N, C-alpha and C positions, 0 to 999 in steps of 0.2 A: 504493500500499500503505500503510497507517495504522499507524503506530508506537503500541504502548501503553505510557504513562509510569506508573509505580508509584512513590508517593509511598514513602520510606525508612521510615516509622512502619508504612505498612501493609504493607509486606514483611517487617519484623520480627514484626508479628502473624501473619502466614501462616505464615513459617517456624515459630514457636513452635507454632502450632495443629498443625502437621504432625508436629513431633516429639513432641508429647505424644500425637497418635494413634498415632503408630508404637510407641509404649510399649507399646500394647495389643497389638500382633501379633507383637513379638519375645519370644523367651524365652531365660533363661540358667539352664541346668540344669534345664531343664522348668518355671522360673518366671516368669510373665509380669513383664516390667520393671515395668509399672505398678502390678501388686501388691507387687513388690518395694518401690516407690517409696512407696506409702502405708501401708506396715508399718514404715518407718524410725522407729526409737524406740520401738516397741512391743516387749517382752519376751515370748517365747513358750516354753510347755512342750513337751515331748515327746511327739509323737503318734505317730510311728513312727520307724523307722531305715533309713537307706539303706545296704544289705549285701548283698553277692552270694551270701553263705552261705545254704543252706536252712535258716533258723530264724528262729523268731517266736515269742510270747510270748501265753499266757493268762492272764488276772488274774481275781480274784473280790473284789467288795468285800463286806464285811461289817457290817453296820449293824443289822439286825434279823432273830432268829432265827439257829439254829445247827443245826437239825437235820440238815440234808444234808451238813454239813461233813466228817465222817469219811467219809462215802461219795463225796465228791468226793476226797479224799485217796488213798481206796483203788483208787479207779477210775484216777487219775492214775498211781498206782504200778503198776497193773498193766501200764501201757503205757510204763513207766519215764520218765515226765514229772513234772517240779517245776514249780510254778505260783506265781504271786504272789498273796497275801491282803493287800487293804488294809483295816486293821481301824480302827474307831471307837473312841473312848476309852469310851463308855458300854458299848458290846459287850464291851470286854475287862474292864471290871468286873464284867459280867453273866456272862462265860463265860470266866474266868480259866484254867481247865484245858483249855479247847480253845486257847487262845493256846499255852499250853506244848506241847500235842499237835501243832499246826502248826509250831513251830518244831523240836521234838526228831524230827519225821518228815522235817526236810529240805527244808520249803517256805519261801520267802521270805516275809518280812512286812515291810508296809509301812505308813505312817500314811494314815489317811483324816480326820483332824481328831479334836478330842475332842469335840464336840458335835454335828457334822455342820450347821454353818450354811452360810449363803451368806458365803464369806470374803471377798467384794469388798466387804461392807458393812460390815466391821470397820477398825478403825484398825491401824496398824502393830503397836504394843503387844498387841491382843487377837490378831492373827494369829499373833504370836510365843508368845503365852500357849498358844493352840489346839494348836500345834505341840509346844511343850517339853511341855506335859502330856501328849501323844499319848505322844510318845518316851519319857518317864520311866515312864509305865504299861508299855510294852514291856519296857524295860530291867529294871525291878524283877522281871520274872516271868520272864525269859528271858536276861539280861546282854548282850542284843544291841541295839545302837543301829541303827536304820534308817537308811536313806540315801536311801529314795524316798517321795514324797507324790503322792496323787492328790486334788484338790479335790473335795469334794463337790458334786454336780451339773455337774463340769467347770467351774465358775466360777472365772474367774482374772482378776488385773489386773496391770499392773506391780510394785504395791507386795508383793503377794504372791509373785511370783517373787525381787524382791529379798530378801525375808525366808528364802524357801526357800535362797538362795544363802549367805544368812549364818550359816544353820545346817548347811551342808553337805548339804543335801537335792536331789535331782533332783524336779522337776515333772514328773507324768506324766499325760497324757491317754490317749486311745485312738483307733485309726484304724479299728476294727471294733467295732460295737457290736451284740451280740445281741440286744438287746430283750429279754431272758427275763423282766424284771420286768412286761413287759405280759401276762403270762400265755400266752405264744406257747407251741405243742405243742414236743414235743422235735424232731421234724423241721423245723419251722419255725425254731427255734433254730439247728440244725446248717447248714440251708440258708442262714441270711443269713451265718454265719460262713465257712462253705466256700468261698461264692461271691464273697467281698470279701478274704479274707485272702491275704496272699503274704509272701513274704520281707521281715523287718522289721516285720510287722504286730504291733500290741498289740492284743489282744481282751478286751473287756470283758464279764464276766459278773458275777452275784452269786450268793453262796453259798448263798442260801435261796430260790430263785426257784423257782416251781411245778414246773416240768419239767426243770431244769437236768441232772438226772443221765440222762435220756434222751439229752437232746440232746447233753452231754458224750461220752457213748458213742459216737455217730455222729461226731462231730468229732475225736476221739482217733483213731477208725479212719482216717476220711479221711486225716489227716495222716500216720499210719504207714504207708498205702497209696501216698501220693504222697512219700515220703520225707523230708517236713519234721519239722525236728527242733524240739519245743517246750521252750523254756529259761526260765529265771525273767527276769523284767524286767531285773534286775541283770546280767544275763551277755548281755544282747542289747545295751544303750544304751554309749555311749562317755562317758568320764568326763573327757577332756582333748582339745584340738586338734580341735574339733569347730565345726560352726555349725549353726543351725538355720534352714531357708529358711521361706517364708511359709505353707506350709502344715503347718508342724511337724515337718518331717520331719529329723532329725538326721543330719549329714553328717560325715564324718570329713575331715579337712583333709589 
């Protein structure tokens, strides 16, 4: 019988490779260990929330146009639902009366930047200016200081998250994209949302997309029939004692 001798350095390399490969197969709270490893040092916004409650959120980004905003609010109210509106600064300046209506009707208002730039291309000071200007516009009209921010295009980096934290803002993305801005029909919008959304989901819509009213009717009816409660994002997320996994899911500690 032949005895196989392996050099110590070779053995160390083999063990190291096996440990590295095993990381891709193991999961911690549903998260690949390899994925967790590669996101070390990366700050993440909130894409969704881990919750056993039958609740989720629907949101509307407002940057261009306001024709359908009142109809969105009226439709939501008819189902006893309050949504979150993320408002761009130049939209606020163009439709100040609509901002006041959104606030007075009990809908949540969040920031969507002042000029809708790719925030990752800005300096820290420029990011701060985008957010503080956006905050001031909303405060001047409503007296309310927003606590939520959605980055334009969903683009973010560590610096942006740090700036948000320094201003007391939660950075919010989405886990379900309606793609309403692509001109989808109402049924297509609703189909995308209802097939993907679940407890803790954050749904992205736009306040002036072509068929959002038709889609929203079907979405609200579906969640009513499935006993899912739609709440503002501010009522869905956690503000302390939480972690965010590599998928952007906020988990209560």
